[in-house]
N, C-alpha and C positions, 0 to 999 in steps of 0.2 A: 502493501499499499505505499502510496507517497504522498510524503510529507507535509503537514497539515501545514496551510497559510494560516495563521489564527486570525492575523487581519481584516478576515474575511468573516469573521461572526461576529454579529453585535453585542455575543455576551462577550467579547474581546474584548469590543473599540472603550478607548479612554471617553472617560462623564467629561461632559464642557462642567457639568457643575461639581465638578470632586476634584480641580484641576490644583486647585492651593490645598487639600485637605488637612496637610500635614501645619498649614499657618493656618490654618481654623481653629477656633478656641473650643474646649473640651467641648463644651454647650452647641456650640457649629459643624459641630463636626456629629455629634449625634443625632441634630433636629436634623441635618443636612440622610441622616442612614432612612432616618423618622419618613422625609420627605419623599423620597423613592421608592419604603415600601409601602409608600397606600397607589403608589402602579400595580405592584403586584395583583393584586385583585382584578385592577381591573383586565389585566392579562390572561388570569383564566376565564374571566367574565367573558373573553369572546371566545375560548379554545370552548363553552359551552357541550354546545353542541355534536362536538367529537366524543368529549369525556362521555355524559348522558348516553350513547353510540354502544361508546365500550362498554360503558354498567349492561347496561340490558344484555351484551352480546357474554360478559363474563358469567351473568346469575344464571344463564340458558344452561352454558356450562357444565358451572360449578354444579348446578341441581340437577345435572346428569352425573354425577359422580368428579368429574372434571377441577383441578387445583389453578388456584390463582399464582404465579409463580413474578413475580420481580428480580430484577436481574440488570446488572450495573456495576460500578469501580468506581473509588472512592467514594465522593461526599454521594453521588445518586444510586449507588449501590446499600450507601449506609443507610438513607431516609428507605431504603425501599421493604431490609434490615427490622427500622423499626418500625414502617407501619404494620409488616407482619404480625412480627410477635406480642403485637397492640389487640391483634382481631381473636388470640384467647378467653382470656379474660372478659373479654366484649361481647361477645356473641358465640359461646362453646363453643366453639369453631374446634377441629382436630389441627395440634400441628404441624401437620402435612399439609391441611388443606387450604394455607396460605400461606408461600415459604417468599424464604429473600436469599437470593444468591450476591455472590461480592468476588469479584476478580480479587483471585487470589487468598480466595476462603476464609473461612471466620477465621484467623489472626489479622483481617488484611482491614477487622472493623476497627481496632485501633489504630495501625500502624499500617501506610500505604505497602502494597510488597512488588518490587522493580518488577518493572516490564510488563507484569498481569495485564492490563488494560489491552497493550497494546496483541496480545495477542488471538484472534478470534476465533482460532481451534479451542484457545482453552474453556472455550461460554460450550462450546457443542460437547465438549467432554463431561463436563460441569452439569449440564439440563443432559444427557445419557445415563449417566450415576445415578437421579433420579426416577429416572427413568420416563420420560417424555412421553405425552400420546396424544391421541387425536382431540382428549377432552378440553385435557388442558388449553390456559392462556397462561403465554408467556407477556410479559409488559417488558418492554427496553429504556430505562431510562440514562439520560446524555443529554446533561444541557450541551451540548454543540451540539451535538442530535449525528457524531461520526464513531465518537468511539468501537474502535476493532473487536471489542469484546461483547458491546452491545448488538451489533453487524451482526459479529456471528453469533449470536443468539436468537437473533430476527431470522437470522436462513435458515437455522437448524427447526427452530416453532414449525418453519414455512414448509419445510423438506417434510418433518411428521406431523402433519395438517392439524397442529397446533394452530390458537388464537393467537399474531402477535400483533401488538401493542406497541406504538412507540408513543416517550414521552419527550418530549426537546423542548427548549427555550428559542429557538434558533430557526423559525421560516425558512423551509424547501431545502434538508440537510440529508445526507443520507439514509436515514433511519428512515423519516419518511417512506422514502422510495422501497424503505426494506418491509416496513408491516403491513397489515392489514387495516386497520387503523392505527389514525395518526393524532397529534395531539399536540398541538404550538402550542407552546403558551411562549411570545411573546417579552420578556423581559426588560430588555435591553438592556446597554451600558452597567454594569456593575458601578459599586463608588467606588469599591479598592478595586482597580482594575487588571480584570479577570478571577476574581475570589467570586465565581459561582455556587459557592460554600452560602452565601447572600441571597439575591433577590431570585437567585435563580432554585437554590435552593429550599427556598420559601414557596414557592410555586408547587416545584414537586410535591414538599410536602401536601400542602393543598389537594393537588388531586387527588397522588395515591387515597389517602381521607378520599377523596371523593369516591375513588374505584371503590374500595374496599365497603366502606358505610353503605354508597347506590348500593352492591350487592349483594350484600345479606339485609338489608331493607324487601331487595325485590327475591329475597330466598323468605323471607319470615319471621326475620328474627325482630322484629321489631311491630311494637303494636303504638298506636298516638306517635311518642317521638318519646319512647320510653325504653331501654334497651332487657327486653324480655327472656333471653336467651343468655343474659349474664350470668358469668360463672364467678359463683362465693365461693373465692381460695383464699381468702384474708379475712379481718373484725371490719373494712371501711366497705367492702363489696358484702358480708351479709349486712351491714344494715341501708347496703342502697338497694339490693333486693328485698327487705322489706318497705320501703319510702316505694317501691315502686308498687308492689302488691299494697300498698294504703293509698296508692296514686287513681290509682287504675278501679280499684274495687271502690272507692271512697269511703274507708274504713279508717282506724285507729289505727296506728303501729301496732301495740297489742292483740289486735284481733289478724293483722298481715303476717304477723312472725307466728302464731299457731294456725291458721289456715299454712301459710310455707310449712307449719313442721308436720302438719300431715299430708302435705304434699310430698313427703322432703325433700322435700328444699326446691321444690322445679316448681319458681316463677309462673311458667305461661297455667299449668295445671292448677295453681293455687286462685289463678285470675280466673280462669274454666270454672273450675271450680264453686267460686264465691258469687261471681256473676250468671250462673247456671244451677243454682241451691244440688249439684250433684255431684258424686264422691271423689274424689280425687281418679280412678280408676276411668268413671266415664268419663271423667273430663279431657284425659289421656287419648283415650278413642274417640272421644273429638276432636280433636289435635292432628292425630294423626291422620283421622278423613280427610281432614280441609289441609293436609299438607301443613303441617306444624304453622298456619295461620291463628294467631286469637281473636283475631277480628269477626273471620269469615265460621269460628270457631260461636263462638258469640252474637254473631246473627243466625247463624244452622240451629230451625225448628228440629225441638223434643223430642 
């Protein structure tokens, strides 16, 4: 692959608003950063149609047993891992259902692995190692839009008939052409030239939040705006489970705790059992019949 001309990338361009950054007062520095961050949401908003298309495609494959796989190098890879590890406690997903892969492996999360992002074959090997299949979705993340590791991942994904999605902050980049669905959130020059952990990183996190949350909403992991499949693995999440049941059932926290105990800690079953005045086993059957949707189970006649 030919050497990258960084001058072609908007994420690598010099930002005229921060040309004297080192001469600014500290307040002016953080004000300038905050002013630039205001543009991030606008850039992501412009990409919402593509993001929504990706969410629906991801949910469709995950409903059939497929996985959501983030893959990237450096900051992009770390953000993918970060979003993935938050899914099990939030949505009771398995550790395998949403995964983050980073160039250089787990050790690269804390320290860069020299040359890892420049090897497209490494990405193919990483995806082959987890037995990528046609039901899976691969989200290749690269602020530049031309990271060889990510290009290799998308090419391998398409060769296996998996869904290939690109997330980038540069318009018309090579990973766009390599993907089935391209998400381009053009955040522009960074306040610190080329430091894509800043605006580009913020935009990446926003997009990945939308992809995972949106997919799990479509997979009936949410009722209203409540995460009814929360996994109560610590005291904070146990308290949250009680609060969720109390809100959904319009009851006291004390009664909600009792409902959860009767439902063996299952938030969905506790809600449906209380609202339909049925035992938890009947509530579970209703949920199973309606694909895990609390709303559909509550609207169903008994």
